[in-house]
C-alpha positions as a Markdown table, in Angstrom:
| # | Residue | x | y | z |
|---|---|---|---|---|
| 1 | Met | 139.2 | -22.6 | -124.5 |
| 2 | Asn | 139.2 | -23.8 | -120.9 |
| 3 | Ala | 136.2 | -24.1 | -118.6 |
| 4 | Arg | 136.8 | -20.8 | -116.9 |
| 5 | Glu | 136.9 | -18.8 | -120.1 |
| 6 | Tyr | 133.8 | -20.7 | -121.3 |
| 7 | Arg | 131.8 | -19.8 | -118.2 |
| 8 | Lys | 133.0 | -16.2 | -118.5 |
| 9 | Ala | 132.0 | -16.0 | -122.2 |
| 10 | Ser | 128.7 | -17.7 | -121.4 |
| 11 | Ala | 128.0 | -15.2 | -118.6 |
| 12 | Ser | 128.9 | -12.3 | -120.9 |
| 13 | Ile | 126.5 | -13.6 | -123.6 |
| 14 | Lys | 123.7 | -14.0 | -121.1 |
| 15 | Arg | 124.2 | -10.4 | -119.9 |
| 16 | Gln | 124.2 | -9.1 | -123.4 |
| 17 | Tyr | 121.0 | -11.1 | -124.2 |
| 18 | Arg | 119.2 | -9.8 | -121.1 |
| 19 | Arg | 120.2 | -6.2 | -121.9 |
| 20 | Lys | 119.0 | -6.6 | -125.4 |
| 21 | Met | 115.7 | -8.1 | -124.2 |
| 22 | Arg | 115.2 | -5.2 | -121.7 |
| 23 | Arg | 115.7 | -2.6 | -124.4 |
| 24 | Glu | 113.6 | -4.4 | -127.0 |
| 25 | Arg | 110.8 | -5.5 | -124.7 |
| 26 | Pro | 107.5 | -5.1 | -126.6 |
| 27 | Leu | 104.7 | -3.0 | -125.2 |
| 28 | Ile | 102.5 | -5.9 | -124.7 |
| 29 | Ser | 104.9 | -7.7 | -122.4 |
| 30 | Ser | 105.3 | -4.6 | -120.3 |
| 31 | Leu | 101.6 | -4.0 | -120.1 |
| 32 | Gly | 100.7 | -7.7 | -120.0 |
| 33 | Leu | 100.5 | -8.4 | -116.2 |
| 34 | Pro | 98.7 | -5.2 | -115.3 |
| 35 | Leu | 96.3 | -5.7 | -118.2 |
| 36 | Val | 95.6 | -9.3 | -117.2 |
| 37 | Met | 95.1 | -8.2 | -113.6 |
| 38 | Ala | 92.7 | -5.5 | -114.6 |
| 39 | Val | 90.7 | -7.9 | -116.7 |
| 40 | Val | 90.5 | -10.4 | -113.8 |
| 41 | Val | 89.4 | -7.7 | -111.4 |
| 42 | Ile | 86.7 | -6.3 | -113.7 |
| 43 | Ala | 85.4 | -9.8 | -114.6 |
| 44 | Ser | 85.3 | -10.7 | -110.9 |
| 45 | Gly | 83.3 | -7.6 | -110.2 |
| 46 | Gly | 80.9 | -8.5 | -112.9 |
| 47 | Phe | 80.4 | -12.0 | -111.5 |
| 48 | Ile | 79.8 | -10.6 | -108.0 |
| 49 | Val | 77.2 | -8.2 | -109.3 |
| 50 | Ala | 75.5 | -10.9 | -111.4 |
| 51 | Asn | 75.4 | -13.3 | -108.4 |
| 52 | Arg | 74.0 | -10.6 | -106.1 |
| 53 | Val | 71.2 | -9.9 | -108.5 |
| 54 | Ala | 70.4 | -13.6 | -108.8 |
| 55 | Leu | 70.5 | -13.9 | -105.0 |
| 56 | Asp | 68.1 | -11.0 | -104.6 |
| 57 | Glu | 65.7 | -12.6 | -107.1 |
| 58 | Lys | 65.9 | -16.0 | -105.4 |
| 59 | Gln | 65.3 | -14.3 | -102.0 |
| 60 | Ala | 62.2 | -12.6 | -103.3 |
| 61 | Glu | 61.0 | -15.9 | -104.7 |
| 62 | Leu | 61.7 | -17.6 | -101.3 |
| 63 | Asp | 59.7 | -15.0 | -99.5 |
| 64 | Ala | 56.7 | -15.4 | -101.8 |
| 65 | Leu | 56.9 | -19.2 | -101.4 |
| 66 | Arg | 57.0 | -18.8 | -97.6 |
| 67 | Glu | 53.8 | -16.6 | -97.7 |
| 68 | Gln | 52.2 | -19.2 | -99.9 |
| 69 | Val | 53.1 | -21.9 | -97.4 |
| 70 | Asp | 51.5 | -19.9 | -94.6 |
| 71 | Val | 48.3 | -19.5 | -96.5 |
| 72 | Leu | 48.2 | -23.2 | -97.4 |
| 73 | Glu | 48.9 | -24.2 | -93.8 |
| 74 | Ala | 46.0 | -22.1 | -92.6 |
| 75 | Glu | 43.8 | -23.7 | -95.2 |
| 76 | Asn | 45.0 | -27.1 | -94.3 |
| 77 | Ala | 44.2 | -26.4 | -90.6 |
| 78 | Ser | 40.7 | -25.4 | -91.6 |
| 79 | Tyr | 40.2 | -28.6 | -93.5 |
| 80 | Lys | 41.6 | -30.6 | -90.7 |
| 81 | Ser | 39.2 | -29.0 | -88.2 |
| 82 | Ile | 36.3 | -29.9 | -90.6 |
| 83 | Leu | 37.5 | -33.5 | -90.8 |
| 84 | Asp | 37.9 | -33.7 | -87.1 |
| 85 | Glu | 34.3 | -32.7 | -86.4 |
| 86 | Glu | 32.4 | -35.6 | -85.0 |
| 87 | Asp | 29.1 | -35.0 | -86.8 |
| 88 | Glu | 29.1 | -34.5 | -90.5 |
| 89 | Arg | 25.4 | -33.4 | -90.4 |
| 90 | Thr | 26.3 | -30.5 | -88.2 |
| 91 | Tyr | 29.0 | -29.4 | -90.6 |
| 92 | Met | 26.7 | -29.6 | -93.6 |
| 93 | Glu | 24.0 | -27.6 | -91.8 |
| 94 | Arg | 26.5 | -24.9 | -91.0 |
| 95 | Ile | 27.7 | -24.7 | -94.6 |
| 96 | Ala | 24.1 | -24.6 | -95.9 |
| 97 | Gln | 23.2 | -21.8 | -93.5 |
| 98 | Glu | 26.4 | -19.7 | -93.8 |
| 99 | Arg | 27.3 | -20.1 | -97.5 |
| 100 | Leu | 24.1 | -21.0 | -99.2 |
| 101 | Gly | 21.6 | -19.0 | -97.1 |
| 102 | Tyr | 19.3 | -21.9 | -96.3 |
| 103 | Ala | 17.1 | -21.9 | -93.3 |
| 104 | Tyr | 14.7 | -24.3 | -91.5 |
| 105 | Pro | 11.1 | -24.0 | -92.4 |
| 106 | Asp | 10.1 | -22.6 | -89.0 |
| 107 | Glu | 13.2 | -20.4 | -88.7 |
| 108 | His | 12.9 | -16.7 | -89.0 |
| 109 | Arg | 15.8 | -14.6 | -90.1 |
| 110 | Phe | 16.2 | -10.9 | -89.5 |
| 111 | Tyr | 18.6 | -8.8 | -91.5 |
| 112 | Asp | 19.8 | -5.3 | -90.6 |
| 113 | Thr | 19.1 | -3.3 | -93.7 |
| 114 | Met | 21.4 | -0.6 | -92.6 |
| 115 | Leu | 24.4 | -2.9 | -92.9 |
| 116 | Leu | 23.3 | -4.2 | -96.4 |
| 117 | Ser | 23.1 | -0.8 | -98.0 |
């Protein structure tokens, strides 16, 4: 058998093999690529939804923390103004009068009873 006949026979065998494989192609190989693509698309959608839910939760947590920062900054400003006062005695007198209800011995306090009831 010369080289030309060998190539011809080889090509003929390859064609026969390909035809046979096309006829006998199992169902899994014909559905394989579309099935894998469908699984990838569904899994990607699931990951996107899960990430979006996590993002929304983190955004809500961030908003709550920002509100807490605002409250703490206001409280800090209040404490800073107290510390910046020159006279500690003035501060203590103000706290005693406002929060504790103390008064000087000669001081008279008048309360509007309409507002208290």
